[in-house]
N, C-alpha and C positions, 0 to 999 in steps of 0.2 A: 485709852490713851497708850500710845507707844511711843518710844524714845530710845535713842541710846547717847552715846559720848564715846570718844577716843580717848585713852589716858594711855601715857607712856610712864615707865618705871624701869630701869635698869638696861635699856638696849632693847623691853619687850614690849610690845603695843596690846593694850587690852580694848577690846570693844566689848562695851557694855550694854545689852540690851534690857532696858526696860520695858515692862507690860504692866499696865494696871487697869485692873476689871473691877467694875464696879458692882456688887452682887445685887439681888432683889433687895434684901433686908437694908440696907443702905452701907453697908460696911463696906471695905475696900482690899482688893488682893493683889499683893504687888509682887510681883516673879520677878526677878534680877538673877541675869544668865551671861557672865564673863565669858567670853574667848580670847584665847590669847594666840598671837600669831611673834613667834622668835624672830627676832631681826637677823636673822644669819651673816655675821660680818666677814668679809672675805678678807683672808691673809695674803699679803704682797711677799717677797723677798727681801725687802727691808725690814719688816717688823719681823719675818721669820729669822733673820740674822742678829736682830736685835735682842730676842729672846734667846737665839740660842748662847750669844755673847755672855746674856746673864746667867746663865747655869753654869758655862764652860768657860770663866773668863780667860784662862789660855789660848783660847779660840779666837780671840778678838782680831788680836793683830795679824792672823791669818783672813780671816773673813773681810776686814776693811781694805784689805791690798786692793790697788786698783784693778779694778774690771771683776774683784770675786762678788760685791755687792751685787752688780745688776746680773749675774747669771746662776739661777735657783741649783740648777744642776752643780756647780760647783760649791753652792754652800751647802747642801744635802751632802756630795763627797767629803767635805772638810767634815762634819756633824759624823759622818756615819765614821771617818779615821777616828775621832775622840770617843765615839761607842766601843769601836774596837778596843783602843789602848786601856778604856774602863774594865770591859771583860777580861783583858789580860790581866788587869790590874788586880780583878776580884771587888771593886768598888761598887757593893749593891744599891747604893743611895744615890750615885750620879747613874747608875745604867738605869735605875727605876725613872728616876727624874727625866734620865734622856729621852726613855722610850715612851713616857706619857707626852712629851713635847712632841716628839716624833708624830706620834697619833695626831696631839694637837693640829699639826702643820698638813699633816694629811687630808684629814677632816674639815679644816677650815681655809685651807690655803687654796690658791687660784689653781688654775688645770695646770699651770709651769712649775709650781710647787708640788701638785700632786703627782703629775707624771713624774716627777725628779724623785720622789720618796721613793714611788715605785718601781722604777728604773737604774735608781742607785742602792737605796737602802735595800729595801724589799728583795732585789735579785741577789746583792753580797749578805744576804743575812746567813747564808750557811758559811761562807767565808769568815765572816765576824765571829761564828761558834765553833769554828775549826779546831780551835785551841782548845776547846773546854772536853772533857770526859763526859759521859753519856748522863749523869746525875745533873751535872751543871747545867748541860744544855736542856734537861729538861725545865729546871728550875728558872733557866732563861724564858724558855716558850709560855710559862705558866706566868711569868710578870709580861709578855707582850700584849698589849691592849687586844682589844676583839677585831679593831678595825686593821689593824696590822696584819695580825695573823691570817685574817681572812684573805687581803691581799696576796700574804705569802703562799697560802694554801693556794687560791687561785692560780698563781705563776707556778707553782708547784706541778698541777695538774694538768696547765696547758701546755709545759712544755713537752710533758709524757716519761717525766724521770720518776 
């Protein structure tokens, strides 16, 4: 007997395959195999703007101005500006939270958000860290999530710098 059922739990879809085999002596062997498919939700610019405003409440006024919420590039430009000011103020906790959120936007964002992160934030990373000495720059790079760092390295090598 072979059966399966689908269960949904916390945004994950599980397909459980149940195979029941009767052995010659009358006993039954049951094998259960779960397969997990992650429901990868795509983030849009409105959700990104809301999450940025949650981490940096000062940015909320600038983000909700007419037209800014509709443009992914403007949202990422505003977020990059606040990350730059956090780097200059040496606010380590806010830098870490911001970099993690930028990685999440890059990973889960729609095509507009991903392109905005790569063309605005990643492109301006050198100018964000320009006010830092070598030790601070190494520390910031060590806090940069892998996906953002990979995008940065790809951009540096692609440009031939």
